[in-house]
C-alpha positions in Angstrom: -23.4 236.9 94.4 -21.6 240.0 95.4 -19.8 239.8 98.7 -19.5 242.6 101.2 -16.7 245.0 100.2 -15.6 247.3 102.9 -15.1 250.9 101.8 -11.9 252.8 102.2 -13.6 255.0 104.8 -14.5 251.9 106.9 -11.0 250.4 106.5 -9.4 253.6 107.7 -11.8 253.8 110.7 -11.0 250.2 111.6 -7.3 250.9 111.2 -7.6 253.9 113.6 -9.6 251.7 116.1 -7.1 248.9 115.8 -4.2 251.2 116.5 -5.9 252.7 119.5 -6.7 249.1 120.7 -3.1 248.0 120.5 -1.7 251.1 122.1 -4.3 251.0 124.9 -3.8 247.3 125.7 -0.1 247.8 125.7 -0.4 250.8 128.1 -2.9 248.9 130.4 -0.7 245.9 130.8 2.4 248.0 131.2 0.8 249.9 134.0 -0.4 246.6 135.6 3.2 245.3 135.6 4.7 248.5 137.0 2.1 248.6 139.8 2.6 245.0 140.6 6.3 245.4 140.8 6.0 248.5 142.9 3.7 246.9 145.5 5.8 243.8 145.6 8.8 245.9 146.6 7.0 247.5 149.6 8.5 246.4 153.0 6.4 244.3 155.3 6.6 245.0 159.1 5.9 242.6 161.9 3.3 243.8 164.4 0.9 242.3 166.9 -1.8 244.7 165.7 -4.6 242.9 163.9 -5.2 243.6 160.2 -8.6 243.5 158.8 -9.7 243.4 155.1 -13.1 243.6 153.5 -14.2 240.9 151.2 -16.1 241.7 147.9 -19.4 240.8 149.7 -18.7 243.6 152.3 -17.8 241.4 155.3 -14.6 242.1 157.3 -12.2 239.4 158.2 -8.8 239.4 160.0 -5.7 238.4 158.2 -2.0 238.0 159.1 0.0 241.1 158.5 2.3 239.1 156.2 -0.7 238.7 153.8 -1.7 242.3 153.8 0.8 243.3 151.0 -0.4 240.5 148.8 -4.1 241.3 149.3 -3.4 245.0 148.5 -1.5 244.0 145.4 -4.3 241.7 144.2 -7.0 244.3 144.8 -5.0 247.1 143.1 -4.5 245.0 140.0 -8.1 243.9 139.9 -9.3 247.5 140.2 -6.9 248.6 137.5 -7.9 245.9 135.1 -11.6 246.3 135.6 -11.7 250.1 135.5 -9.0 250.3 132.8 -10.8 247.8 130.5 -14.0 249.8 130.9 -12.4 253.2 130.1 -10.3 251.5 127.4 -13.5 250.2 125.7 -15.0 253.6 125.7 -11.8 255.2 124.3 -11.7 252.5 121.5 -15.4 253.3 120.5 -14.8 257.0 120.6 -11.5 256.6 118.6 -13.1 254.4 116.0 -16.1 256.7 115.6 -13.8 259.7 115.4 -11.6 257.9 112.8 -14.6 257.2 110.7 -15.7 260.8 110.7 -12.2 262.0 110.0 -11.9 259.6 107.1 -15.2 260.7 105.8 -14.1 264.3 105.8 -10.7 263.5 104.4 -12.1 261.4 101.6 -14.8 263.9 100.6 -12.7 265.2 97.6 -12.4 261.6 96.4 -16.1 261.3 96.4 -16.5 264.5 94.4 -13.9 263.2 91.9 -15.8 259.9 91.6 -19.1 261.7 91.0 -17.6 264.0 88.4 -15.9 261.1 86.6 -19.2 259.1 86.5 -21.1 262.1 85.1 -18.5 262.7 82.3 -19.2 262.1 78.6 -18.0 263.6 75.4 -20.7 266.3 75.8 -20.0 267.2 79.5 -16.2 267.5 79.5 -16.6 271.1 80.7 -17.4 269.9 84.2 -14.7 270.5 86.9 -14.2 269.6 90.5 -12.8 273.0 91.5 -11.8 271.7 94.9 -11.0 274.4 97.5 -9.5 273.9 100.9 -5.8 273.4 101.9 -3.1 272.9 99.3 -2.5 269.2 100.1 -2.2 266.0 98.1 -6.0 265.7 97.5 -6.1 269.3 96.2 -3.2 268.4 93.9 -5.0 265.3 92.7 -8.2 267.3 92.0 -6.3 270.0 90.2 -4.5 267.4 88.1 -7.9 265.8 87.3 -9.3 269.2 86.3 -6.3 269.9 84.1 -6.7 266.5 82.4 -10.4 267.3 81.7 -9.4 270.6 80.2 -6.9 268.9 77.9 -9.5 266.2 76.9 -12.1 268.9 76.3 -9.8 270.8 74.1 -8.8 267.6 72.2 -12.4 266.6 71.6 -13.4 270.1 70.5 -10.4 270.1 68.1 -11.3 266.7 66.8 -14.9 267.7 66.2 -13.9 270.9 64.4 -11.3 269.0 62.4 -13.8 266.3 61.2 -16.5 269.0 60.5 -14.0 271.1 58.4 -12.6 268.1 56.6 -16.0 266.9 55.7 -16.9 270.4 54.5 -13.8 270.7 52.4 -14.2 267.3 50.8 -17.8 268.0 50.0 -16.9 270.9 47.7 -14.8 269.0 45.2 -17.0 266.0 45.3 -20.1 268.2 44.7 -18.3 269.8 41.7 -17.4 266.3 40.3 -21.0 265.0 40.7 -22.6 268.2 39.2 -20.3 268.2 36.2 -20.9 264.5 35.5 -24.7 264.8 35.9 -24.9 267.9 33.7 -22.6 266.6 31.0 -23.9 263.0 30.9 -27.5 264.4 30.9 -26.9 266.5 27.9 -27.5 264.4 24.7 -25.9 267.2 22.6 -22.6 267.2 24.5 -19.7 267.3 22.1 -16.0 266.7 22.4 -15.3 270.2 23.6 -17.9 269.9 26.4 -16.5 266.6 27.4 -13.0 268.1 27.6 -14.2 271.0 29.6 -16.0 268.6 32.0 -12.8 266.5 32.2 -10.7 269.5 33.0 -13.1 270.6 35.8 -13.3 267.1 37.2 -9.5 266.7 37.1 -9.1 270.0 39.0 -11.6 269.0 41.6 -10.0 265.6 42.0 -6.6 267.2 42.4 -7.9 269.4 45.1 -9.4 266.4 46.9 -6.2 264.5 46.6 -4.2 267.4 48.0 -6.6 267.6 50.9 -6.4 263.9 51.7 -2.6 264.0 51.5 -2.4 266.9 53.8 -4.9 265.3 56.2 -2.7 262.2 56.4 0.4 264.2 56.9 -1.2 266.2 59.7 -2.5 263.0 61.4 0.9 261.4 61.3 2.6 264.4 62.7 0.0 264.7 65.5 0.5 261.0 66.3 4.3 261.5 66.9 3.9 265.0 68.5 6.2 265.3 71.5 8.2 262.2 70.7 11.7 261.9 69.3 12.5 262.1 65.6 12.9 258.7 63.9 15.2 260.2 61.2 17.9 262.8 61.8 20.5 263.9 59.4 22.6 267.1 59.0 20.5 269.4 56.9 21.4 272.9 55.7 18.2 274.9 55.3 19.9 277.0 52.6 20.1 273.9 50.4 16.3 273.4 50.6 15.2 276.9 49.7 16.0 276.8 45.9 13.9 273.6 45.4 11.0 275.1 47.3 11.1 278.3 45.3 11.4 276.4 42.0 8.1 274.6 42.8 6.2 277.9 43.0 8.0 279.8 40.2 5.2 279.4 37.7 2.5 280.5 40.1 4.7 283.4 41.3 5.3 284.5 37.7 1.6 284.3 36.9 0.8 286.7 39.8 3.8 288.9 39.1 5.3 288.3 42.6 8.9 289.5 43.1 11.1 286.9 45.0 14.1 288.0 47.0 16.5 285.6 48.8 19.4 285.9 51.2 20.3 282.4 52.2 23.3 281.8 54.4 24.4 278.4 55.8 21.9 277.2 58.5 22.9 273.6 59.5 20.7 271.7 61.8 19.9 268.1 62.6 16.5 266.8 61.5 14.3 264.9 59.1 15.2 266.2 55.6 11.7 265.5 54.2 10.0 267.2 57.1 12.2 270.2 56.8 11.7 270.3 53.0 8.0 270.2 53.6 8.2 273.0 56.2 10.0 275.4 53.8 7.7 274.3 50.9 4.5 275.0 52.9 5.8 278.4 54.0 6.7 279.4 50.5 3.4 278.1 49.0 1.4 279.9 51.7 3.3 283.1 50.9 2.6 282.9 47.2 -1.0 281.8 47.4 -2.0 284.5 49.9 -0.1 287.3 48.2 -1.5 290.1 46.2 -0.8 290.6 42.5 2.6 292.2 41.8 3.5 291.5 45.4 6.7 290.3 46.9 8.3 287.4 48.8 11.5 287.4 50.8 13.2 284.3 52.1 16.3 284.4 54.4 18.3 281.9 56.4 21.1 282.1 58.9 22.6 280.8 62.1 24.0 281.9 65.4 25.9 280.2 68.1 23.1 277.9 69.3 20.4 278.1 66.7 19.5 278.4 63.0 16.7 280.4 61.6 14.5 280.7 58.6 12.5 283.9 57.8 9.7 284.0 55.2 7.9 287.3 54.7 5.4 288.2 52.0 3.1 291.0 51.0 -0.7 290.6 51.1 -3.8 291.9 52.7 -3.8 293.3 56.2 -4.3 290.5 58.8 -5.7 291.5 62.2 -3.2 290.8 65.0 -5.8 288.7 66.8 -6.0 286.3 63.8 -2.3 285.6 63.5 -2.2 282.7 66.0 -5.3 281.1 64.5 -3.6 280.9 61.1 -1.7 277.9 62.4 -5.0 276.0 63.2 -6.2 273.5 60.6 -8.5 274.9 57.9 -7.6 278.5 58.6 -6.8 280.7 55.6 -6.0 284.3 55.9 -7.8 284.6 59.2 -11.1 283.1 57.8 -12.3 279.6 57.7 -12.7 279.4 53.9 -11.7 281.5 50.9 -11.6 281.0 47.2 -7.8 280.4 47.3 -6.4 277.0 46.5 -5.2 274.7 49.3 -6.9 273.1 52.2 -5.8 275.4 54.9 -3.5 272.8 56.5 -0.1 274.1 55.4 0.7 276.3 58.4 -0.8 273.7 60.8 1.7 271.2 59.4 4.5 273.7 59.7 3.7 274.2 63.4 3.9 270.4 64.0 7.1 270.0 62.1 8.7 272.8 64.2 7.5 271.2 67.4 8.9 267.8 66.3 12.3 269.5 65.8 12.1 271.2 69.3 12.1 274.6 67.5 10.2 277.9 67.9 7.7 279.5 65.6 6.9 283.2 65.5 4.5 285.0 63.3 3.7 288.7 62.9 1.3 290.7 60.7 2.8 294.0 59.6 0.5 297.0 59.5 1.0 297.4 55.8 -0.2 293.9 55.1 1.2 290.4 54.5 2.7 288.0 57.0 6.2 287.4 58.4 7.1 284.0 59.8 10.3 283.1 61.6 11.4 279.6 62.4 14.2 278.9 64.9 15.7 275.4 65.2 18.5 274.0 67.4 22.0 273.8 65.9 23.3 270.6 64.5 23.2 267.5 66.8 20.9 269.3 69.3 17.7 267.5 68.2 16.8 264.3 70.0 16.5 261.2 67.8 14.7 257.9 68.3 16.9 254.8 67.8 14.8 253.3 65.1 15.1 252.6 61.4 14.2 255.2 58.8 10.5 254.3 59.1 9.6 257.9 59.7 11.1 259.1 56.5 7.8 258.5 54.8 5.8 260.5 57.4 4.7 263.1 55.0 5.7 261.5 51.7 
């Protein structure tokens, strides 16, 4: 059985009425005491003149002059109490009703917020309260709620897009593997050469799927700790990490005839060495894979009084300026959702999260002659906040 639960509007109205009742009663009895004291202090004169008073039934009777003051005092107090209580009751009723109406008006934004919250689902997160009126606490609450809905809407859209793209990307290598197996196993005349060819194709597709899953796990882990402090922080010189990153892509660069130029000066910062190594590796891999034959790649590092920087620029096709920011979204490659290039389109998205984890800045520009230039700025050594935990985060992107 559900008991009666008074609404906030009713409680506020009763509160207003109760306050009026207490203040009114206090004023009424204060006035009664003051009038009583004032009449008691009036002087009484002796006189032989008769004094008459009228009873409540209308009859007149004579009283001693010494009793006239007491009679006047009693009648004044009686009139004050009777009339005062009547008007007081009217004021309490009016005050309570007015308080109820005022509470209803004041709580109307809360009702709109409740209605909006009840109507929300993952498909209706685009609804907003859009409360107008004065810039008060309720307006601030409604605007905060709208901002929260906007963030949730963006997060759900990003999640849906991420899942759809991940499914699409995984479908391609899995389809290749299944097709190759079905065709080869269904061919009774398949020889060793055909089996080796099938094995090579399957191995390549499996490697692509493995890279995609690894990148997805790295991206998910970085997103999970986004905005929090680093669990691992050591002194790292970005100049030390550049040679290893370039060595990993040397074969691919030689195959495409890409010229590599470096100008690495000391750039010491505090951070997670594995994350920073992954950052440089992803930038270099992206620059090689999206370059043109006989293109170029330039990597420079340096530092100033309060920051260190890494600059990676490469040749390539012309990228529209409007597509530059979208390159750092998951599954974006060269301004398009998919291309025939290797990789899952997650490299720059991971770079962005690593930079954010180190409280750095990321800038990208597309030169008019083609290619892409990316600049990463990080705080100088000991300027990055660190969580006081063990090295559990060292394997975040391992």
